[in-house]
C-alpha positions in Angstrom: -19.2 -25.4 20.3 -21.9 -24.3 17.5 -24.9 -22.6 18.3 -28.4 -23.0 16.3 -31.3 -20.2 16.4 -34.5 -20.2 15.1 -34.2 -18.8 11.5 -36.3 -15.2 12.1 -39.2 -15.0 9.6 -38.9 -12.0 6.8 -41.4 -10.2 8.9 -39.5 -10.6 12.1 -38.9 -7.1 14.0 -34.8 -5.8 14.5 -35.8 -6.3 18.4 -36.1 -10.5 17.8 -33.1 -10.3 16.2 -31.5 -8.7 19.1 -32.6 -11.1 21.3 -31.9 -13.8 19.2 -27.9 -13.0 19.3 -28.1 -11.8 23.3 -29.8 -16.1 24.0 -27.1 -17.1 22.2 -24.3 -15.6 24.2 -25.8 -16.6 26.9 -27.0 -20.4 25.9 -23.8 -21.0 24.6 -21.4 -19.3 23.0 -20.4 -17.0 25.6 -19.0 -20.0 27.8 -16.0 -20.0 25.0 -16.0 -16.6 25.7 -15.6 -16.4 29.3 -13.2 -19.0 28.8 -10.5 -16.3 27.7 -9.3 -13.7 29.3 -11.3 -10.5 28.2 -8.7 -7.7 29.5 -4.9 -8.4 29.7 -4.0 -9.3 32.8 -7.2 -11.0 33.7 -7.7 -13.6 36.6 -9.9 -16.3 37.2 -12.3 -15.2 39.7 -14.9 -17.8 40.2 -16.0 -20.9 37.7 -20.6 -21.6 37.7 -21.3 -24.5 35.7 -18.2 -24.1 33.4 -18.1 -20.4 32.9 -15.1 -18.6 34.0 -15.9 -15.3 36.3 -13.6 -13.1 35.9 -11.8 -10.3 38.4 -12.9 -7.4 35.6 -16.8 -8.8 35.8 -16.6 -8.6 39.2 -15.0 -4.6 39.4 -18.1 -4.3 36.6 -21.0 -4.7 39.1 -19.0 -3.3 41.6 -18.8 0.0 39.8 -22.4 -0.5 38.7 -23.1 -1.3 42.7 -21.6 2.1 43.3 -19.9 0.2 45.5 -16.3 1.9 43.8 -16.1 4.7 41.1 -15.1 4.2 37.8 -11.4 3.6 37.8 -10.5 3.4 41.2 -8.8 -0.4 42.0 -10.6 -3.2 43.8 -8.4 -5.8 45.7 -9.5 -9.3 45.0 -8.6 -10.4 48.2 -10.8 -7.4 50.3 -14.1 -8.2 51.7 -15.8 -6.0 49.1 -14.5 -8.1 46.5 -15.8 -11.1 47.9 -19.5 -9.3 48.2 -19.3 -8.5 44.4 -18.6 -12.0 43.2 -20.8 -13.6 45.1 -23.7 -11.2 43.3 -22.3 -12.2 40.0 -22.4 -16.0 41.2 -26.2 -15.5 42.1 -26.5 -13.7 38.6 -25.0 -16.5 36.4 -27.1 -18.7 38.4 -30.6 -17.2 38.0 -30.0 -17.0 34.1 -29.2 -20.1 33.7 -32.0 -21.8 35.8 -34.2 -18.8 33.2 -32.8 -20.6 30.5 -33.6 -23.9 31.6 -37.0 -22.9 31.7 -37.2 -21.5 28.6 -38.5 -17.6 30.3 -36.0 -16.3 27.6 -38.6 -16.9 24.4 -41.2 -15.6 26.3 -42.6 -12.2 24.3 -41.9 -10.1 27.2 -38.4 -11.1 28.3 -37.3 -10.9 24.9 -38.4 -7.1 25.0 -36.4 -7.1 28.3 -33.1 -8.4 26.7 -33.6 -6.9 23.5 -34.0 -3.4 25.7 -31.1 -4.5 28.1 -29.1 -5.5 24.8 -29.5 -1.8 23.4 -28.3 -0.5 26.8 -25.2 -1.7 26.7 -24.3 -1.3 23.6 -25.4 2.4 23.5 -22.9 2.2 26.9 -20.0 1.2 25.1 -20.7 3.1 22.1 -20.3 6.4 25.2 -17.5 5.2 26.7 -15.4 4.8 23.1 -16.8 8.2 22.2 -15.8 9.8 25.5 -12.1 7.7 26.1 -11.2 8.8 22.3 -12.4 12.6 22.7 -11.7 13.2 26.7 -8.1 13.2 27.1 -5.5 15.6 28.4 -5.1 17.0 25.2 -9.0 18.4 25.5 -8.6 18.4 29.5 -5.5 21.2 28.9 -7.1 23.2 25.8 -10.3 23.6 28.2 -8.5 25.1 31.0 -5.6 27.1 29.1 -8.9 28.6 27.6 -10.3 29.3 31.0 -7.1 30.5 32.3 -7.9 33.4 29.5 -11.1 34.0 30.4 -10.6 34.0 34.4 -7.7 37.2 33.3 -10.1 39.1 32.5 -12.2 38.7 35.7 -11.6 40.5 39.1 -12.4 38.8 42.6 -12.9 40.7 45.8 -12.6 40.5 49.6 -15.0 41.8 51.9 -17.2 41.9 54.9 -20.3 42.5 55.5 -23.2 43.8 58.4 -27.0 43.1 58.0 -29.3 44.5 60.1 -33.0 44.7 59.3 -33.9 48.6 58.3 -32.4 51.0 56.6 -32.6 53.4 60.1 -29.9 50.3 61.9 -27.8 50.7 58.9 -27.4 54.5 59.5 -26.7 53.7 62.6 -24.1 52.1 62.4 -22.1 53.6 60.0 -22.5 56.8 62.0 -20.6 54.6 64.5 -18.9 53.2 61.8 -17.2 56.9 60.2 -15.9 57.9 64.2 -13.7 54.2 64.3 -15.7 51.5 65.5 -14.7 47.9 64.9 -16.5 46.4 61.6 -15.6 43.5 62.6 -17.1 43.9 66.7 -20.6 45.7 65.0 -20.4 42.7 62.8 -20.7 40.1 66.0 -23.1 42.1 67.4 -25.4 44.0 65.5 -25.5 41.5 61.8 -28.3 39.3 61.3 -27.0 37.5 58.9 -26.2 33.9 60.8 -22.8 32.6 58.2 -20.6 35.5 58.2 -21.6 37.4 61.5 -19.1 34.5 63.9 -16.0 35.4 62.3 -16.3 39.5 62.0 -18.7 39.9 58.9 -15.9 37.7 56.2 -17.2 37.4 53.2 -14.0 36.4 52.1 -12.4 36.7 48.1 -15.1 36.2 45.6 -16.0 37.3 41.7 -18.9 39.0 41.2 -21.0 37.0 39.0 -21.0 34.7 42.1 -23.7 37.7 44.5 -27.0 38.9 43.9 -27.5 41.7 41.9 -27.9 43.9 45.1 -24.3 43.7 45.6 -23.1 43.1 41.9 -24.5 47.0 41.9 -23.0 47.7 44.9 -19.6 46.7 44.7 -19.1 47.5 41.2 -17.0 50.4 40.5 -15.8 49.4 44.8 -12.5 49.9 45.2 -10.2 48.5 48.2 -11.1 49.6 51.9 -13.8 51.5 50.9 -17.5 51.1 52.8 -20.7 50.5 50.6 -24.1 50.6 51.2 -26.2 50.7 53.3 -28.3 49.1 50.3 -31.3 46.5 50.3 -30.6 43.1 49.7 -33.9 40.3 50.2 -33.0 40.2 54.1 -32.8 43.7 54.7 -30.2 46.4 54.6 -26.3 45.9 53.5 -23.3 47.9 55.2 -19.4 46.5 52.9 -16.6 47.7 53.6 -14.2 46.3 50.6 -10.7 44.7 52.2 -9.2 43.9 48.7 -9.9 43.9 44.8 -7.4 41.9 42.9 -7.5 39.8 39.7 -8.7 36.8 39.7 -6.8 34.0 41.3 -6.4 30.9 38.3 -6.9 27.2 40.3 -4.3 24.6 39.5 -5.3 22.5 36.3 -4.7 19.9 39.2 -7.8 21.2 41.5 -9.7 21.8 37.8 -9.8 18.5 36.2 -12.6 17.0 38.4 -15.0 19.8 37.0 -13.4 19.7 33.4 -13.4 16.0 32.7 -17.0 16.2 34.3 -18.0 19.1 31.4 -16.0 17.2 28.4 -18.0 13.9 29.1 -21.2 15.5 29.2 -20.6 17.0 26.3 -19.3 14.9 24.1 -22.5 12.7 24.8 -25.2 15.2 24.1 -23.3 15.7 21.1 -23.0 12.2 19.9 -27.2 11.6 21.1 -27.8 15.8 19.3 -26.0 13.9 15.9 -27.9 10.6 16.1 -31.2 12.2 16.3 -30.4 14.6 13.3 -28.9 11.9 11.3 -32.0 9.6 12.0 -36.1 9.2 11.3 -37.7 9.7 15.1 -41.1 9.6 15.2 -42.8 10.2 18.8 -45.8 8.3 18.3 -47.9 8.6 21.8 -49.2 12.3 22.4 -49.8 14.1 25.5 -53.2 14.2 27.2 -55.3 17.1 26.9 -56.8 19.7 29.9 -60.1 20.3 29.2 -58.8 23.8 27.5 -57.5 21.7 25.1 -53.8 22.5 26.3 -51.5 19.5 26.5 -50.7 18.3 30.6 -47.9 19.4 31.6 -46.3 16.3 33.8 -46.4 16.3 38.1 -42.6 16.7 37.9 -42.7 20.4 35.3 -41.2 23.5 36.6 -44.1 25.7 37.9 -45.0 28.1 35.5 -42.3 31.5 34.5 -39.9 29.3 35.8 -36.0 29.8 34.3 -35.2 27.6 31.8 -32.6 24.9 32.5 -29.2 26.1 31.5 -27.2 24.0 28.0 -25.0 23.4 31.0 -26.9 21.6 32.9 -29.6 19.9 30.7 -31.1 16.4 32.0 -31.7 12.8 30.5 -32.2 12.9 26.7 -35.4 11.2 26.1 -34.8 8.2 24.3 -30.5 8.7 25.3 -28.1 8.2 28.9 -29.0 10.3 31.7 -26.9 13.4 31.4 -26.7 15.8 34.8 -24.4 19.2 34.3 -23.1 20.6 38.1 -25.8 22.7 38.8 -24.6 26.5 38.7 -24.5 28.5 42.1 -27.4 29.4 44.0 -27.6 33.2 43.8 -29.8 34.0 46.3 -27.7 34.2 49.1 -25.7 36.9 50.3 -22.5 35.0 51.3 -21.3 33.7 47.6 -21.2 29.9 46.9 -18.1 28.2 46.9 -16.2 28.8 43.9 -16.4 25.8 40.9 -13.9 23.4 41.3 -13.1 23.7 38.3 -12.2 26.7 35.6 -15.3 28.4 35.0 -16.6 26.3 32.8 -20.1 27.9 33.2 -18.2 30.8 30.9 -17.5 28.3 27.7 -19.4 28.5 24.9 -20.2 25.3 23.0 
């Protein structure tokens, strides 16, 4: 079916060409394309004014709405599928009515269509890059690299008692020296609510997951040693080291989710860096200046003196896809945060 488009003038901006291409698909060409299965084994789910809606269209809608995760199956007989299908049908009806009313000719509408066109193409590019780079070989290679690093570190198992003052800590240490039960004293005297009710148990942890006072006090501590008291943020701590061993590696399957996220974010960042370095990007608007002549920070800016985010936890890149890496483990609590469900990705340098 032929599609006649207005011929743009030599001065027509590139966004207009993109909008025209998008409108061509919406107007007529898409009708031919949509009546062929876009994916092998795809099923026709509905037809709106002769235009077929495929099961893959419905699944994509469910993913975009957060109804299912990427890669999860969607049963065509389920209520969830029917809900997403109705949303796709509504979108088709609204789009066709907008075309009938020629709303696509408005300049603002053309800008929005061009922006949507760019977003979809960008998403397709990222999906293509990730599909090529994030594969089983890459996952296994990163896992093996992390196992080599993990083999060089140790983890400790310990219990702690936290009290408000040095005098309290010294008194408890005297009781321990005479044979008192550490677990009983932790339950009776410790002020750390996260550990007192299980006898002060901290479980297994690596020192890099602990606040600085713990790192310094336990750096050379041996199995069976009573360490402290030493000053911490919430008072004074006594720590009994119960075990010290090489860090136990987690399995590939346990590490896989975080490795996949890391590799995906890494590919997105690398792609955006490459495109920015190879393109001329000019920011034409400057930040408004304060009366003192200094640029005004946005309301969302971190407070002055705050530590900059790590390279592994970048946020959205200007002009690019939003990239949010897993947050680093907190380092302010005496109780160590749970070890990331991965292979120590924070130590990978790219």
